[in-house]
ROMARDREN-716904 format. One record per residue (C-alpha): residue in three letters; x, y, z negated. Coordinates in Angstrom, 2 decimals, padded with zeros to 5 digits. Layout:
<sites>
residu->ALA x->X y->Y z->Z $
...
</sites>
This chain:
<sites>
residu->UNK x->013.79 y->-006.86 z->-018.32 $
residu->UNK x->011.33 y->-007.62 z->-021.10 $
residu->UNK x->012.67 y->-006.98 z->-024.58 $
residu->UNK x->014.10 y->-010.00 z->-026.37 $
residu->UNK x->011.61 y->-011.51 z->-028.76 $
residu->UNK x->008.64 y->-009.77 z->-027.15 $
residu->UNK x->005.91 y->-011.65 z->-025.32 $
residu->UNK x->006.97 y->-012.15 z->-021.73 $
residu->UNK x->004.56 y->-010.35 z->-019.39 $
residu->UNK x->002.32 y->-012.38 z->-017.11 $
residu->UNK x->002.90 y->-011.43 z->-013.47 $
residu->UNK x->000.23 y->-012.51 z->-011.00 $
residu->UNK x->001.22 y->-013.33 z->-007.42 $
residu->UNK x->-001.36 y->-013.68 z->-004.67 $
residu->UNK x->-001.11 y->-017.01 z->-002.87 $
residu->UNK x->-000.63 y->-017.53 z->000.83 $
residu->UNK x->-003.10 y->-019.57 z->002.90 $
residu->UNK x->-002.37 y->-022.49 z->005.21 $
residu->UNK x->-005.53 y->-022.89 z->007.35 $
residu->UNK x->-004.40 y->-026.17 z->008.94 $
residu->UNK x->-003.73 y->-027.97 z->005.67 $
residu->UNK x->-006.31 y->-025.86 z->003.81 $
residu->UNK x->-004.03 y->-025.17 z->000.90 $
residu->UNK x->-002.97 y->-022.23 z->-001.21 $
residu->UNK x->000.78 y->-022.00 z->-001.61 $
residu->UNK x->003.66 y->-019.68 z->-002.44 $
residu->UNK x->007.38 y->-019.85 z->-001.69 $
residu->UNK x->009.49 y->-020.61 z->-004.74 $
residu->UNK x->011.65 y->-017.51 z->-004.15 $
residu->UNK x->008.84 y->-015.36 z->-005.56 $
residu->UNK x->008.59 y->-017.42 z->-008.71 $
residu->UNK x->012.35 y->-017.45 z->-009.20 $
residu->UNK x->012.59 y->-013.67 z->-008.82 $
residu->UNK x->009.91 y->-013.03 z->-011.45 $
residu->UNK x->011.38 y->-015.59 z->-013.85 $
residu->UNK x->014.91 y->-014.17 z->-013.47 $
residu->UNK x->013.54 y->-010.69 z->-014.24 $
residu->UNK x->012.01 y->-011.92 z->-017.51 $
residu->UNK x->008.39 y->-012.40 z->-016.51 $
residu->UNK x->006.10 y->-015.43 z->-016.30 $
residu->UNK x->004.75 y->-015.99 z->-012.77 $
residu->UNK x->001.05 y->-016.84 z->-012.41 $
residu->UNK x->-000.42 y->-017.82 z->-009.03 $
residu->UNK x->-003.63 y->-016.06 z->-008.00 $
residu->UNK x->-005.76 y->-018.37 z->-005.80 $
residu->UNK x->-007.69 y->-017.04 z->-002.83 $
residu->UNK x->-011.08 y->-017.76 z->-004.37 $
residu->UNK x->-013.78 y->-015.10 z->-004.25 $
residu->UNK x->-014.48 y->-013.64 z->-007.69 $
residu->UNK x->-011.70 y->-015.58 z->-009.39 $
residu->UNK x->-008.99 y->-013.08 z->-008.44 $
residu->UNK x->-010.58 y->-010.15 z->-010.28 $
residu->UNK x->-011.24 y->-012.21 z->-013.41 $
residu->UNK x->-007.68 y->-013.48 z->-013.46 $
residu->UNK x->-006.15 y->-010.08 z->-012.70 $
residu->UNK x->-007.89 y->-008.68 z->-015.77 $
residu->UNK x->-005.78 y->-011.03 z->-017.93 $
residu->UNK x->-002.46 y->-010.26 z->-016.27 $
residu->UNK x->000.12 y->-007.59 z->-017.07 $
residu->UNK x->001.45 y->-006.96 z->-013.55 $
residu->UNK x->000.74 y->-007.84 z->-009.93 $
residu->UNK x->002.78 y->-008.86 z->-006.88 $
residu->UNK x->000.98 y->-008.78 z->-003.55 $
residu->UNK x->003.04 y->-011.26 z->-001.57 $
residu->UNK x->003.78 y->-011.62 z->002.13 $
residu->UNK x->001.51 y->-013.52 z->004.50 $
residu->UNK x->001.63 y->-015.12 z->007.91 $
residu->UNK x->-001.60 y->-013.26 z->008.71 $
residu->UNK x->-002.35 y->-009.60 z->009.43 $
residu->UNK x->-004.73 y->-007.32 z->007.58 $
residu->UNK x->-008.02 y->-007.25 z->009.49 $
residu->UNK x->-007.86 y->-004.06 z->011.65 $
residu->UNK x->-011.57 y->-003.48 z->011.08 $
residu->UNK x->-010.72 y->-002.68 z->007.45 $
residu->UNK x->-008.94 y->000.46 z->008.63 $
residu->UNK x->-011.33 y->001.30 z->011.44 $
residu->UNK x->-009.45 y->-000.02 z->014.48 $
residu->UNK x->-010.08 y->-002.57 z->017.19 $
residu->UNK x->-007.90 y->-005.64 z->017.35 $
residu->UNK x->-004.64 y->-005.30 z->019.25 $
residu->UNK x->-003.80 y->-008.40 z->021.39 $
residu->UNK x->-000.80 y->-009.06 z->019.11 $
residu->UNK x->-003.13 y->-009.60 z->016.14 $
residu->UNK x->-003.86 y->-013.31 z->016.41 $
residu->UNK x->-004.45 y->-014.36 z->012.82 $
residu->UNK x->-006.31 y->-012.81 z->009.93 $
residu->UNK x->-007.31 y->-014.50 z->006.68 $
residu->UNK x->-010.43 y->-012.88 z->005.21 $
residu->UNK x->-009.85 y->-014.79 z->001.95 $
residu->UNK x->-006.48 y->-013.13 z->001.52 $
residu->UNK x->-007.78 y->-009.65 z->002.40 $
residu->UNK x->-010.62 y->-010.04 z->-000.10 $
residu->UNK x->-008.33 y->-011.36 z->-002.83 $
residu->UNK x->-005.85 y->-008.51 z->-002.47 $
residu->UNK x->-008.60 y->-005.91 z->-002.61 $
residu->UNK x->-010.19 y->-007.49 z->-005.71 $
residu->UNK x->-006.81 y->-007.63 z->-007.45 $
residu->UNK x->-006.02 y->-004.04 z->-006.51 $
residu->UNK x->-009.37 y->-002.81 z->-007.78 $
residu->UNK x->-008.61 y->-004.34 z->-011.17 $
residu->UNK x->-005.00 y->-003.15 z->-011.18 $
residu->UNK x->-005.95 y->000.45 z->-010.44 $
residu->UNK x->-008.75 y->000.38 z->-012.99 $
residu->UNK x->-006.41 y->-000.78 z->-015.76 $
residu->UNK x->-003.20 y->000.84 z->-014.43 $
residu->UNK x->-001.38 y->-002.46 z->-014.13 $
residu->UNK x->001.93 y->-002.20 z->-012.23 $
residu->UNK x->001.77 y->-003.36 z->-008.61 $
residu->UNK x->004.53 y->-004.43 z->-006.22 $
residu->UNK x->003.45 y->-005.00 z->-002.61 $
residu->UNK x->005.78 y->-007.03 z->-000.40 $
residu->UNK x->005.57 y->-006.93 z->003.43 $
residu->UNK x->001.91 y->-007.84 z->004.14 $
residu->UNK x->001.25 y->-006.93 z->000.49 $
residu->UNK x->002.40 y->-003.35 z->001.07 $
residu->UNK x->000.26 y->-003.14 z->004.20 $
residu->UNK x->-002.75 y->-004.48 z->002.32 $
residu->UNK x->-002.25 y->-001.98 z->-000.51 $
residu->UNK x->-001.93 y->000.85 z->002.01 $
residu->UNK x->-005.20 y->-000.10 z->003.71 $
residu->UNK x->-006.95 y->-000.45 z->000.33 $
residu->UNK x->-005.99 y->003.17 z->-000.39 $
residu->UNK x->-007.37 y->004.39 z->002.94 $
residu->UNK x->-004.21 y->004.25 z->005.05 $
residu->UNK x->-003.71 y->002.68 z->008.47 $
residu->UNK x->-001.24 y->000.35 z->010.16 $
residu->UNK x->000.75 y->000.12 z->013.38 $
residu->UNK x->-000.69 y->-003.15 z->014.69 $
residu->UNK x->002.37 y->-004.20 z->016.69 $
residu->UNK x->005.70 y->-002.41 z->016.45 $
residu->UNK x->007.31 y->-003.76 z->019.69 $
residu->UNK x->004.43 y->-002.74 z->021.96 $
residu->UNK x->003.40 y->000.49 z->020.25 $
residu->UNK x->006.61 y->002.15 z->019.04 $
residu->UNK x->008.99 y->003.09 z->021.91 $
residu->UNK x->012.62 y->002.30 z->021.15 $
residu->UNK x->011.86 y->000.46 z->017.91 $
residu->UNK x->014.55 y->-001.84 z->016.58 $
residu->UNK x->013.93 y->-005.54 z->015.90 $
residu->UNK x->011.86 y->-005.91 z->012.75 $
residu->UNK x->010.86 y->-009.54 z->013.23 $
residu->UNK x->012.35 y->-012.80 z->014.40 $
residu->UNK x->015.11 y->-015.13 z->013.28 $
residu->UNK x->017.42 y->-013.57 z->010.72 $
residu->UNK x->016.60 y->-009.95 z->011.52 $
residu->UNK x->018.36 y->-007.45 z->009.27 $
residu->UNK x->018.74 y->-003.70 z->009.46 $
residu->UNK x->019.52 y->-000.63 z->007.41 $
residu->UNK x->016.93 y->001.40 z->005.58 $
residu->UNK x->017.38 y->005.02 z->004.58 $
residu->UNK x->016.28 y->005.89 z->001.04 $
residu->UNK x->014.35 y->009.12 z->000.58 $
residu->UNK x->016.04 y->011.58 z->-001.82 $
residu->UNK x->013.97 y->011.98 z->-004.96 $
residu->UNK x->012.33 y->008.57 z->-004.65 $
residu->UNK x->012.49 y->005.85 z->-007.30 $
residu->UNK x->014.42 y->003.66 z->-004.89 $
residu->UNK x->017.08 y->006.35 z->-004.41 $
residu->UNK x->017.36 y->006.78 z->-008.18 $
residu->UNK x->017.78 y->003.04 z->-008.73 $
residu->UNK x->020.32 y->002.75 z->-005.91 $
residu->UNK x->022.67 y->005.30 z->-007.50 $
residu->UNK x->024.99 y->006.84 z->-004.94 $
residu->UNK x->023.81 y->004.59 z->-002.12 $
residu->UNK x->021.56 y->006.30 z->000.39 $
residu->UNK x->021.06 y->003.30 z->002.63 $
residu->UNK x->021.02 y->-000.46 z->002.17 $
residu->UNK x->020.79 y->-003.55 z->004.34 $
residu->UNK x->017.56 y->-005.54 z->004.10 $
residu->UNK x->015.98 y->-008.55 z->005.77 $
residu->UNK x->013.02 y->-007.98 z->008.07 $
residu->UNK x->010.18 y->-010.21 z->009.26 $
residu->UNK x->007.19 y->-007.99 z->010.09 $
residu->UNK x->005.65 y->-007.03 z->013.42 $
residu->UNK x->003.31 y->-004.49 z->011.80 $
residu->UNK x->004.07 y->-001.41 z->009.73 $
residu->UNK x->002.47 y->001.42 z->007.79 $
residu->UNK x->001.24 y->004.21 z->010.04 $
residu->UNK x->-000.66 y->006.68 z->007.86 $
residu->UNK x->000.13 y->006.27 z->004.13 $
residu->UNK x->-002.88 y->005.75 z->001.91 $
residu->UNK x->-004.17 y->008.19 z->-000.70 $
residu->UNK x->-001.60 y->008.80 z->-003.43 $
residu->UNK x->001.25 y->007.03 z->-001.61 $
residu->UNK x->004.44 y->008.68 z->-000.39 $
residu->UNK x->007.24 y->007.41 z->001.82 $
residu->UNK x->010.25 y->006.14 z->-000.16 $
residu->UNK x->012.36 y->004.63 z->002.66 $
residu->UNK x->012.43 y->004.39 z->006.44 $
residu->UNK x->014.33 y->002.42 z->009.06 $
residu->UNK x->016.58 y->004.38 z->011.47 $
residu->UNK x->013.81 y->004.15 z->014.09 $
residu->UNK x->011.36 y->005.90 z->011.75 $
residu->UNK x->009.36 y->002.83 z->010.70 $
residu->UNK x->008.21 y->003.18 z->007.08 $
residu->UNK x->010.00 y->000.62 z->004.91 $
residu->UNK x->008.81 y->001.56 z->001.42 $
residu->UNK x->005.99 y->003.43 z->-000.30 $
residu->UNK x->005.66 y->004.54 z->-003.89 $
residu->UNK x->002.66 y->005.80 z->-005.77 $
residu->UNK x->002.24 y->009.23 z->-007.26 $
residu->UNK x->-000.29 y->008.07 z->-009.84 $
residu->UNK x->000.09 y->009.28 z->-013.45 $
residu->UNK x->001.22 y->006.49 z->-015.78 $
residu->UNK x->000.79 y->003.87 z->-013.07 $
residu->UNK x->003.75 y->002.02 z->-011.48 $
residu->UNK x->002.95 y->001.32 z->-007.80 $
residu->UNK x->005.52 y->000.37 z->-005.17 $
residu->UNK x->005.51 y->-001.33 z->-001.77 $
residu->UNK x->008.36 y->-002.55 z->000.44 $
residu->UNK x->008.34 y->-003.92 z->003.99 $
residu->UNK x->011.20 y->-006.35 z->003.47 $
residu->UNK x->011.29 y->-009.54 z->001.36 $
residu->UNK x->013.29 y->-008.72 z->-001.78 $
residu->UNK x->012.56 y->-012.13 z->-003.32 $
residu->UNK x->014.76 y->-013.74 z->-000.64 $
residu->UNK x->017.79 y->-011.50 z->-001.14 $
residu->UNK x->017.57 y->-010.41 z->-004.81 $
residu->UNK x->020.45 y->-012.73 z->-005.70 $
residu->UNK x->022.81 y->-010.70 z->-003.50 $
residu->UNK x->021.22 y->-007.26 z->-003.03 $
residu->UNK x->021.07 y->-005.20 z->-006.23 $
residu->UNK x->018.24 y->-002.85 z->-005.34 $
residu->UNK x->016.02 y->-005.80 z->-004.38 $
residu->UNK x->016.72 y->-007.41 z->-007.76 $
residu->UNK x->016.00 y->-004.09 z->-009.48 $
residu->UNK x->012.48 y->-004.05 z->-008.01 $
residu->UNK x->011.56 y->-007.12 z->-010.05 $
residu->UNK x->013.23 y->-006.02 z->-013.28 $
residu->UNK x->011.49 y->-002.65 z->-013.08 $
residu->UNK x->008.16 y->-004.34 z->-012.36 $
residu->UNK x->008.52 y->-006.68 z->-015.32 $
residu->UNK x->009.57 y->-003.82 z->-017.60 $
residu->UNK x->006.55 y->-001.78 z->-016.53 $
residu->UNK x->004.35 y->-004.84 z->-017.12 $
residu->UNK x->005.86 y->-005.32 z->-020.58 $
residu->UNK x->004.94 y->-001.74 z->-021.44 $
residu->UNK x->001.47 y->-002.31 z->-020.03 $
residu->UNK x->000.97 y->-005.43 z->-022.14 $
residu->UNK x->001.77 y->-003.47 z->-025.33 $
residu->UNK x->-001.04 y->-000.98 z->-024.70 $
residu->UNK x->-004.51 y->-001.59 z->-026.13 $
residu->UNK x->-006.77 y->-003.34 z->-023.64 $
residu->UNK x->-009.83 y->-001.37 z->-022.50 $
residu->UNK x->-012.66 y->-002.19 z->-024.90 $
residu->UNK x->-010.35 y->-004.09 z->-027.23 $
residu->UNK x->-011.13 y->-003.74 z->-030.92 $
residu->UNK x->-008.47 y->-002.29 z->-033.11 $
residu->UNK x->-007.67 y->-004.21 z->-036.30 $
residu->UNK x->-009.47 y->-002.71 z->-039.31 $
residu->UNK x->-007.37 y->-000.31 z->-041.35 $
residu->UNK x->-006.18 y->-001.68 z->-044.66 $
residu->UNK x->-007.87 y->-000.05 z->-047.59 $
residu->UNK x->-005.75 y->001.20 z->-050.42 $
residu->UNK x->-006.11 y->-000.73 z->-053.65 $
residu->UNK x->-007.80 y->001.78 z->-055.97 $
residu->UNK x->-008.41 y->-000.58 z->-058.86 $
residu->UNK x->-006.70 y->000.41 z->-062.09 $
residu->UNK x->-004.35 y->-002.03 z->-063.59 $
</sites>
């Protein structure tokens, strides 16, 4: 959590898109999770060009979930019949935000679709439909789906979880990471092998993605709550660093006049 008395970090969250009502929106659970962790949530609209300019002013980023899928053409595949909805505005926004975040080493947390988007941005690929492509896969979508995930030894998630090596999470995704993108490593998997978390191996850059929705269960699941406190802490450290191109205050000259 951000240090008491320090400026609270600004955490940008990419909006979701409702094509029928033509509105940008975001579930309040996201905002509550960031606020509880000590950050100030800022919504990033799906407006071309605006996302990058806004991201440059933020201290951390959350790529949120979405009712859409990442356009398969962005990772060189044809559309699977199960892919029925893509939102180019959301794909473009995520990529613009990620470009800025990686340029300035701003911490990034990708959630569900957000992790998939981040993976594709870094050159990875996706399983377009778990039920029809992965034999014997467990239910990852529908109703109140929940399942265990197994934390990889040596990962940040395993370190934060203490002695726990597996936790119960919610699940509402029909797609999953297939090939991890450049610089990403697997941090957790479901018992059926589906990748449930990725973390970055980038020097001095906090990057994490999870397939579940921690904002919905952070009030009862400690590791999910920890994701947001760690993000906000990383963003607080980021905000204390000099901005690229920022001018340093002039050094005070010693008073050499004789008295």
